[in-house]
N, CA, C and O atoms as a DFTB+ gen file, in Angstrom:
544 C
 N C O
     1  1      14.574      -4.891      24.748
     2  2      13.920      -4.236      23.628
     3  2      14.698      -4.543      22.354
     4  3      15.929      -4.588      22.366
     5  1      13.976      -4.752      21.259
     6  2      14.616      -5.073      19.989
     7  2      15.300      -3.837      19.404
     8  3      15.020      -2.706      19.802
     9  1      16.189      -4.074      18.467
    10  2      16.943      -2.984      17.846
    11  2      16.082      -2.232      16.832
    12  3      15.023      -2.706      16.423
    13  1      16.555      -1.061      16.440
    14  2      15.874      -0.272      15.416
    15  2      15.746      -1.089      14.137
    16  3      14.679      -1.120      13.524
    17  1      16.823      -1.748      13.733
    18  2      16.803      -2.540      12.504
    19  2      15.777      -3.650      12.548
    20  3      15.097      -3.909      11.555
    21  1      15.658      -4.303      13.678
    22  2      14.674      -5.375      13.836
    23  2      13.258      -4.819      13.744
    24  3      12.394      -5.421      13.106
    25  1      13.016      -3.678      14.376
    26  2      11.690      -3.071      14.309
    27  2      11.376      -2.590      12.893
    28  3      10.228      -2.653      12.453
    29  1      12.396      -2.111      12.183
    30  2      12.204      -1.699      10.794
    31  2      11.788      -2.899       9.948
    32  3      10.872      -2.795       9.131
    33  1      12.447      -4.023      10.136
    34  2      12.081      -5.249       9.437
    35  2      10.639      -5.636       9.777
    36  3       9.875      -6.007       8.886
    37  1      10.264      -5.554      11.047
    38  2       8.901      -5.890      11.463
    39  2       7.875      -4.978      10.791
    40  3       6.816      -5.445      10.370
    41  1       8.174      -3.696      10.688
    42  2       7.260      -2.767      10.016
    43  2       7.143      -3.110       8.536
    44  3       6.048      -3.077       7.976
    45  1       8.258      -3.437       7.903
    46  2       8.237      -3.817       6.488
    47  2       7.342      -5.029       6.287
    48  3       6.522      -5.052       5.370
    49  1       7.493      -6.021       7.130
    50  2       6.680      -7.237       7.032
    51  2       5.212      -6.909       7.308
    52  3       4.324      -7.409       6.618
    53  1       4.957      -6.073       8.311
    54  2       3.571      -5.692       8.620
    55  2       2.902      -5.035       7.427
    56  3       1.713      -5.240       7.185
    57  1       3.662      -4.249       6.685
    58  2       3.126      -3.561       5.512
    59  2       3.069      -4.462       4.285
    60  3       2.546      -4.065       3.243
    61  1       3.603      -5.671       4.405
    62  2       3.516      -6.633       3.308
    63  2       4.474      -6.390       2.166
    64  3       4.182      -6.733       1.020
    65  1       5.632      -5.792       2.474
    66  2       6.584      -5.464       1.417
    67  2       7.873      -6.271       1.526
    68  3       8.295      -6.654       2.617
    69  1       8.479      -6.516       0.389
    70  2       9.802      -7.135       0.344
    71  2      10.839      -6.064       0.676
    72  3      10.516      -4.878       0.741
    73  1      12.082      -6.488       0.885
    74  2      13.143      -5.492       1.108
    75  2      13.232      -4.563      -0.086
    76  3      13.369      -3.350       0.077
    77  1      13.156      -5.117      -1.276
    78  2      13.246      -4.300      -2.485
    79  2      12.089      -3.315      -2.574
    80  3      12.285      -2.147      -2.911
    81  1      10.890      -3.786      -2.272
    82  2       9.718      -2.913      -2.316
    83  2       9.771      -1.808      -1.284
    84  3       9.425      -0.664      -1.580
    85  1      10.200      -2.136      -0.070
    86  2      10.289      -1.127       0.982
    87  2      11.406      -0.131       0.666
    88  3      11.274       1.065       0.926
    89  1      12.503      -0.636       0.105
    90  2      13.592       0.256      -0.298
    91  2      13.093       1.248      -1.340
    92  3      13.426       2.432      -1.294
    93  1      12.295       0.754      -2.277
    94  2      11.747       1.629      -3.317
    95  2      10.863       2.709      -2.705
    96  3      10.943       3.877      -3.085
    97  1      10.022       2.313      -1.757
    98  2       9.165       3.278      -1.062
    99  2      10.023       4.347      -0.387
   100  3       9.701       5.534      -0.437
   101  1      11.120       3.916       0.246
   102  2      11.992       4.847       0.962
   103  2      12.979       5.598       0.094
   104  3      13.696       6.472       0.581
   105  1      13.023       5.260      -1.209
   106  2      13.924       5.962      -2.125
   107  2      15.384       5.554      -1.997
   108  3      16.286       6.344      -2.275
   109  1      15.613       4.300      -1.569
   110  2      16.989       3.800      -1.445
   111  2      17.117       2.478      -2.189
   112  3      16.132       1.930      -2.683
   113  1      18.339       1.976      -2.260
   114  2      18.576       0.675      -2.888
   115  2      18.297      -0.442      -1.894
   116  3      18.312      -0.226      -0.682
   117  1      18.040      -1.640      -2.415
   118  2      17.769      -2.788      -1.561
   119  2      18.930      -3.049      -0.616
   120  3      18.717      -3.447       0.530
   121  1      20.159      -2.830      -1.082
   122  2      21.322      -3.063      -0.223
   123  2      21.315      -2.124       0.984
   124  3      21.719      -2.523       2.076
   125  1      20.863      -0.891       0.800
   126  2      20.744       0.040       1.929
   127  2      19.684      -0.439       2.905
   128  3      19.884      -0.398       4.119
   129  1      18.548      -0.897       2.369
   130  2      17.483      -1.419       3.224
   131  2      18.012      -2.575       4.063
   132  3      17.737      -2.656       5.260
   133  1      18.761      -3.458       3.440
   134  2      19.342      -4.599       4.150
   135  2      20.254      -4.121       5.289
   136  3      20.194      -4.644       6.402
   137  1      21.089      -3.131       5.000
   138  2      22.006      -2.613       6.023
   139  2      21.254      -1.918       7.159
   140  3      21.678      -1.994       8.312
   141  1      20.147      -1.246       6.851
   142  2      19.333      -0.631       7.901
   143  2      18.766      -1.721       8.818
   144  3      18.799      -1.596      10.042
   145  1      18.246      -2.788       8.208
   146  2      17.619      -3.847       8.995
   147  2      18.639      -4.641       9.818
   148  3      18.278      -5.277      10.807
   149  1      19.901      -4.604       9.412
   150  2      20.958      -5.293      10.160
   151  2      21.658      -4.364      11.150
   152  3      22.623      -4.763      11.802
   153  1      21.172      -3.121      11.266
   154  2      21.752      -2.117      12.166
   155  2      23.196      -1.762      11.825
   156  3      23.963      -1.353      12.697
   157  1      23.561      -1.920      10.559
   158  2      24.904      -1.539      10.112
   159  2      24.911      -0.055       9.754
   160  3      25.882       0.654      10.021
   161  1      23.812       0.407       9.146
   162  2      23.643       1.817       8.792
   163  2      22.308       2.290       9.336
   164  3      21.437       1.488       9.670
   165  1      22.160       3.607       9.419
   166  2      20.912       4.183       9.895
   167  2      20.345       5.105       8.817
   168  3      21.092       5.850       8.184
   169  1      19.040       5.060       8.607
   170  2      18.423       5.871       7.555
   171  2      18.392       7.353       7.901
   172  3      18.488       7.750       9.063
   173  1      18.254       8.161       6.842
   174  2      18.146       9.604       7.051
   175  2      16.676      10.016       7.158
   176  3      15.771       9.195       7.012
   177  1      16.467      11.299       7.413
   178  2      15.110      11.813       7.629
   179  2      14.238      11.682       6.385
   180  3      13.040      11.428       6.506
   181  1      14.809      11.847       5.197
   182  2      14.017      11.739       3.965
   183  2      13.447      10.333       3.816
   184  3      12.287      10.170       3.441
   185  1      14.249       9.328       4.106
   186  2      13.797       7.937       4.056
   187  2      12.671       7.727       5.062
   188  3      11.637       7.148       4.730
   189  1      12.870       8.186       6.268
   190  2      11.862       8.012       7.312
   191  2      10.547       8.695       6.947
   192  3       9.473       8.150       7.202
   193  1      10.625       9.878       6.355
   194  2       9.406      10.586       5.940
   195  2       8.664       9.786       4.875
   196  3       7.436       9.709       4.902
   197  1       9.393       9.196       3.945
   198  2       8.759       8.427       2.867
   199  2       8.104       7.150       3.391
   200  3       6.990       6.816       2.987
   201  1       8.782       6.438       4.281
   202  2       8.161       5.198       4.772
   203  2       6.999       5.510       5.705
   204  3       6.039       4.743       5.785
   205  1       7.084       6.638       6.414
   206  2       5.962       7.063       7.260
   207  2       4.741       7.353       6.392
   208  3       3.624       6.970       6.738
   209  1       4.956       8.028       5.264
   210  2       3.854       8.334       4.345
   211  2       3.231       7.047       3.793
   212  3       2.055       7.029       3.428
   213  1       4.018       5.983       3.735
   214  2       3.522       4.692       3.237
   215  2       2.890       3.849       4.344
   216  3       2.412       2.747       4.077
   217  1       2.880       4.345       5.577
   218  2       2.199       3.643       6.652
   219  2       3.073       3.093       7.756
   220  3       2.556       2.474       8.687
   221  1       4.383       3.296       7.688
   222  2       5.261       2.811       8.762
   223  2       5.027       3.624      10.030
   224  3       4.835       4.838       9.976
   225  1       5.045       2.955      11.143
   226  2       4.824       3.581      12.446
   227  2       6.180       4.029      13.000
   228  3       6.918       3.228      13.574
   229  1       6.503       5.316      12.824
   230  2       7.794       5.826      13.282
   231  2       7.905       5.784      14.800
   232  3       8.996       5.578      15.332
   233  1       6.804       5.973      15.498
   234  2       6.835       5.870      16.956
   235  2       7.330       4.503      17.392
   236  3       8.145       4.390      18.307
   237  1       6.836       3.467      16.733
   238  2       7.284       2.110      17.048
   239  2       8.752       1.927      16.691
   240  3       9.505       1.308      17.442
   241  1       9.157       2.463      15.547
   242  2      10.559       2.313      15.137
   243  2      11.501       2.923      16.170
   244  3      12.546       2.347      16.474
   245  1      11.136       4.087      16.711
   246  2      12.023       4.785      17.638
   247  2      11.905       4.309      19.084
   248  3      12.894       4.296      19.816
   249  1      10.702       3.919      19.497
   250  2      10.515       3.597      20.908
   251  2      10.265       2.118      21.199
   252  3      10.447       1.661      22.327
   253  1       9.851       1.382      20.182
   254  2       9.501      -0.020      20.403
   255  2       8.068      -0.208      20.852
   256  3       7.634      -1.333      21.098
   257  1       7.318       0.904      20.964
   258  2       5.905       0.833      21.348
   259  2       5.062       1.378      20.199
   260  3       5.313       2.484      19.720
   261  1       4.064       0.615      19.752
   262  2       3.199       1.119      18.674
   263  2       2.565       2.444      19.072
   264  3       2.094       2.601      20.198
   265  1       2.556       3.386      18.153
   266  2       2.012       4.698      18.480
   267  2       0.640       4.924      17.871
   268  3      -0.020       5.912      18.193
   269  1       0.208       4.050      17.018
   270  2      -1.067       4.262      16.350
   271  2      -2.175       3.453      16.991
   272  3      -1.969       2.355      17.509
   273  1      -3.335       4.031      16.936
   274  2      -4.539       3.334      17.353
   275  2      -5.366       3.098      16.104
   276  3      -5.686       4.043      15.382
   277  1      -5.712       1.859      15.844
   278  2      -6.457       1.536      14.636
   279  2      -7.956       1.412      14.874
   280  3      -8.696       1.091      13.944
   281  1      -8.417       1.656      16.081
   282  2      -9.847       1.622      16.401
   283  2     -10.521       0.353      15.899
   284  3     -11.678       0.381      15.479
   285  1      -9.800      -0.754      15.943
   286  2     -10.378      -2.024      15.531
   287  2     -10.500      -2.205      14.040
   288  3     -10.962      -3.247      13.575
   289  1     -10.090      -1.200      13.278
   290  2     -10.172      -1.317      11.827
   291  2      -9.022      -2.168      11.318
   292  3      -7.901      -2.050      11.812
   293  1      -9.284      -3.029      10.334
   294  2      -8.200      -3.845       9.796
   295  2      -7.198      -2.984       9.046
   296  3      -7.561      -1.998       8.405
   297  1      -5.948      -3.368       9.137
   298  2      -4.890      -2.681       8.413
   299  2      -4.550      -3.531       7.204
   300  3      -4.245      -4.716       7.339
   301  1      -4.601      -2.941       6.038
   302  2      -4.300      -3.669       4.812
   303  2      -2.875      -3.344       4.401
   304  3      -2.548      -2.179       4.174
   305  1      -2.017      -4.361       4.303
   306  2      -0.654      -4.111       3.850
   307  2      -0.639      -3.488       2.448
   308  3      -1.524      -3.745       1.632
   309  1       0.355      -2.687       2.195
   310  2       0.452      -1.976       0.928
   311  2       0.391      -2.927      -0.261
   312  3      -0.291      -2.636      -1.244
   313  1       1.085      -4.051      -0.192
   314  2       1.100      -4.996      -1.311
   315  2      -0.316      -5.455      -1.647
   316  3      -0.660      -5.590      -2.822
   317  1      -1.134      -5.694      -0.635
   318  2      -2.499      -6.135      -0.874
   319  2      -3.375      -4.990      -1.363
   320  3      -4.242      -5.197      -2.212
   321  1      -3.164      -3.797      -0.848
   322  2      -3.920      -2.638      -1.318
   323  2      -3.602      -2.367      -2.787
   324  3      -4.479      -1.965      -3.551
   325  1      -2.350      -2.586      -3.180
   326  2      -1.984      -2.400      -4.589
   327  2      -2.697      -3.406      -5.482
   328  3      -3.116      -3.062      -6.587
   329  1      -2.837      -4.635      -5.021
   330  2      -3.573      -5.637      -5.791
   331  2      -5.017      -5.176      -5.981
   332  3      -5.564      -5.260      -7.080
   333  1      -5.632      -4.686      -4.894
   334  2      -7.009      -4.194      -4.985
   335  2      -7.091      -2.990      -5.919
   336  3      -8.016      -2.893      -6.725
   337  1      -6.136      -2.081      -5.817
   338  2      -6.123      -0.901      -6.679
   339  2      -6.028      -1.304      -8.146
   340  3      -6.741      -0.770      -8.995
   341  1      -5.137      -2.253      -8.434
   342  2      -4.965      -2.706      -9.821
   343  2      -6.235      -3.373     -10.338
   344  3      -6.580      -3.226     -11.511
   345  1      -6.931      -4.104      -9.473
   346  2      -8.190      -4.725      -9.880
   347  2      -9.222      -3.662     -10.235
   348  3      -9.922      -3.782     -11.241
   349  1      -9.314      -2.633      -9.418
   350  2     -10.262      -1.549      -9.684
   351  2      -9.863      -0.801     -10.954
   352  3     -10.721      -0.442     -11.760
   353  1      -8.573      -0.566     -11.132
   354  2      -8.092       0.126     -12.326
   355  2      -8.434      -0.665     -13.590
   356  3      -8.895      -0.091     -14.576
   357  1      -8.210      -1.977     -13.561
   358  2      -8.535      -2.818     -14.719
   359  2     -10.034      -2.804     -14.995
   360  3     -10.461      -2.744     -16.148
   361  1     -10.827      -2.858     -13.932
   362  2     -12.283      -2.799     -14.075
   363  2     -12.686      -1.476     -14.725
   364  3     -13.511      -1.453     -15.639
   365  1     -12.106      -0.386     -14.254
   366  2     -12.440       0.935     -14.787
   367  2     -12.042       1.058     -16.255
   368  3     -12.775       1.641     -17.053
   369  1     -10.887       0.513     -16.607
   370  2     -10.456       0.567     -18.012
   371  2     -11.403      -0.227     -18.917
   372  3     -11.710       0.187     -20.035
   373  1     -11.857      -1.370     -18.411
   374  2     -12.732      -2.223     -19.214
   375  2     -14.119      -1.615     -19.364
   376  3     -14.718      -1.683     -20.437
   377  1     -14.631      -1.017     -18.286
   378  2     -15.997      -0.522     -18.292
   379  2     -16.090       0.979     -18.545
   380  3     -17.188       1.533     -18.585
   381  1     -14.970       1.628     -18.713
   382  2     -14.941       3.040     -19.079
   383  2     -15.812       3.917     -18.217
   384  3     -15.776       3.843     -16.989
   385  1     -16.593       4.744     -18.870
   386  2     -17.414       5.724     -18.167
   387  2     -18.655       5.126     -17.535
   388  3     -19.418       5.837     -16.881
   389  1     -18.873       3.821     -17.720
   390  2     -20.060       3.186     -17.141
   391  2     -20.008       3.178     -15.612
   392  3     -21.047       3.098     -14.956
   393  1     -18.808       3.262     -15.046
   394  2     -18.663       3.255     -13.583
   395  2     -18.239       4.641     -13.107
   396  3     -17.278       5.215     -13.619
   397  1     -18.960       5.169     -12.131
   398  2     -18.608       6.476     -11.582
   399  2     -17.423       6.348     -10.632
   400  3     -17.080       5.249     -10.195
   401  1     -16.807       7.478     -10.320
   402  2     -15.693       7.486      -9.362
   403  2     -16.149       6.944      -8.012
   404  3     -15.413       6.211      -7.351
   405  1     -17.346       7.300      -7.608
   406  2     -17.879       6.820      -6.334
   407  2     -18.024       5.298      -6.346
   408  3     -17.718       4.642      -5.350
   409  1     -18.488       4.732      -7.458
   410  2     -18.621       3.269      -7.559
   411  2     -17.258       2.596      -7.512
   412  3     -17.103       1.539      -6.900
   413  1     -16.275       3.205      -8.154
   414  2     -14.923       2.648      -8.134
   415  2     -14.339       2.691      -6.725
   416  3     -13.678       1.746      -6.295
   417  1     -14.581       3.781      -6.012
   418  2     -14.114       3.888      -4.628
   419  2     -14.777       2.827      -3.745
   420  3     -14.119       2.219      -2.901
   421  1     -16.063       2.612      -3.939
   422  2     -16.763       1.572      -3.160
   423  2     -16.214       0.189      -3.482
   424  3     -16.086      -0.645      -2.585
   425  1     -15.884      -0.073      -4.761
   426  2     -15.303      -1.356      -5.135
   427  2     -13.951      -1.536      -4.449
   428  3     -13.651      -2.614      -3.935
   429  1     -13.139      -0.486      -4.440
   430  2     -11.835      -0.559      -3.770
   431  2     -12.012      -0.828      -2.275
   432  3     -11.327      -1.686      -1.717
   433  1     -12.917      -0.111      -1.630
   434  2     -13.168      -0.327      -0.198
   435  2     -13.666      -1.739       0.059
   436  3     -13.279      -2.368       1.045
   437  1     -14.527      -2.242      -0.829
   438  2     -15.033      -3.602      -0.678
   439  2     -13.892      -4.614      -0.769
   440  3     -13.803      -5.527       0.052
   441  1     -13.027      -4.453      -1.759
   442  2     -11.908      -5.385      -1.920
   443  2     -10.977      -5.324      -0.710
   444  3     -10.527      -6.357      -0.213
   445  1     -10.694      -4.116      -0.242
   446  2      -9.811      -3.968       0.917
   447  2     -10.461      -4.484       2.192
   448  3      -9.766      -4.987       3.075
   449  1     -11.778      -4.371       2.305
   450  2     -12.448      -4.829       3.522
   451  2     -12.362      -6.339       3.668
   452  3     -12.486      -6.861       4.777
   453  1     -12.155      -7.037       2.582
   454  2     -11.997      -8.481       2.638
   455  2     -10.595      -8.907       3.007
   456  3     -10.319     -10.095       3.170
   457  1      -9.700      -7.926       3.140
   458  2      -8.308      -8.208       3.481
   459  2      -8.011      -7.617       4.848
   460  3      -8.728      -6.742       5.334
   461  1      -6.953      -8.105       5.452
   462  2      -6.456      -7.515       6.688
   463  2      -4.983      -7.838       6.770
   464  3      -4.446      -8.528       5.903
   465  1      -4.332      -7.352       7.792
   466  2      -2.912      -7.636       7.970
   467  2      -2.665      -9.124       8.082
   468  3      -1.581      -9.600       7.746
   469  1      -3.667      -9.875       8.557
   470  2      -3.510     -11.314       8.708
   471  2      -3.742     -12.054       7.403
   472  3      -3.363     -13.220       7.290
   473  1      -4.360     -11.407       6.402
   474  2      -4.658     -12.054       5.135
   475  2      -3.428     -11.999       4.260
   476  3      -3.097     -10.953       3.701
   477  1      -2.771     -13.094       4.145
   478  2      -1.579     -13.125       3.307
   479  2      -1.593     -14.315       2.376
   480  3      -0.581     -14.598       1.736
   481  1      -2.707     -15.023       2.278
   482  2      -2.703     -16.222       1.463
   483  2      -2.646     -15.865      -0.011
   484  3      -3.272     -14.908      -0.468
   485  1      -1.891     -16.648      -0.727
   486  2      -1.748     -16.437      -2.161
   487  2      -3.091     -16.576      -2.861
   488  3      -3.337     -15.900      -3.860
   489  1      -3.962     -17.442      -2.354
   490  2      -5.253     -17.639      -3.013
   491  2      -6.111     -16.375      -2.933
   492  3      -6.802     -16.045      -3.896
   493  1      -6.079     -15.658      -1.795
   494  2      -6.841     -14.419      -1.679
   495  2      -6.348     -13.388      -2.687
   496  3      -7.144     -12.729      -3.355
   497  1      -5.030     -13.254      -2.789
   498  2      -4.469     -12.289      -3.723
   499  2      -4.720     -12.713      -5.162
   500  3      -4.979     -11.867      -6.017
   501  1      -4.647     -14.011      -5.442
   502  2      -4.855     -14.454      -6.817
   503  2      -6.304     -14.244      -7.246
   504  3      -6.559     -13.962      -8.417
   505  1      -7.265     -14.378      -6.315
   506  2      -8.664     -14.129      -6.653
   507  2      -8.856     -12.669      -7.072
   508  3      -9.556     -12.378      -8.042
   509  1      -8.231     -11.767      -6.337
   510  2      -8.363     -10.348      -6.683
   511  2      -7.628     -10.045      -7.975
   512  3      -8.115      -9.271      -8.799
   513  1      -6.457     -10.647      -8.163
   514  2      -5.722     -10.449      -9.410
   515  2      -6.538     -10.955     -10.593
   516  3      -6.522     -10.344     -11.661
   517  1      -7.251     -12.069     -10.413
   518  2      -8.083     -12.610     -11.468
   519  2      -9.212     -11.628     -11.795
   520  3      -9.557     -11.438     -12.962
   521  1      -9.782     -11.007     -10.763
   522  2     -10.804     -10.002     -10.973
   523  2     -10.264      -8.872     -11.833
   524  3     -10.961      -8.370     -12.715
   525  1      -9.016      -8.469     -11.578
   526  2      -8.454      -7.360     -12.352
   527  2      -8.274      -7.734     -13.814
   528  3      -8.342      -6.867     -14.686
   529  1      -8.046      -9.009     -14.094
   530  2      -7.891      -9.439     -15.485
   531  2      -9.238      -9.569     -16.185
   532  3      -9.362      -9.250     -17.368
   533  1     -10.241     -10.035     -15.457
   534  2     -11.551     -10.248     -16.073
   535  2     -12.404      -8.982     -16.045
   536  3     -13.269      -8.776     -16.896
   537  1     -12.137      -8.138     -15.041
   538  2     -12.918      -6.909     -14.927
   539  2     -14.346      -7.154     -14.500
   540  3     -15.210      -6.309     -14.734
   541  1     -14.619      -8.294     -13.878
   542  2     -15.999      -8.560     -13.441
   543  2     -16.039      -8.896     -11.975
   544  3     -17.113      -9.150     -11.428
């Protein structure tokens, strides 16, 4: 069975975050994140609660067995969901009150539905980023 640090690294990668980004989510410095992933130090409960809230599977971290069932639904890494969120935010700023909250939510779901944990190509992300700049 792999170490806690190795599983933590795997969860970070699954969520689509850099060490710096995951450290920020957990409320620690990048150097601490690095030490956690190398099994030199172990995180505290506050860190674990924060990364769990961001989608980390604590069951997997502790046992090595995934604890979540996704019912076949695609999992969108946080980095990609943020790109979609920013695109929707830019669209909303450009179009103001012309778009309802429900329409914005549907746009976000549509953008996320085109992504999955396997979607990591720069071209997919750049297309969505371009949408956020053009607002169309």
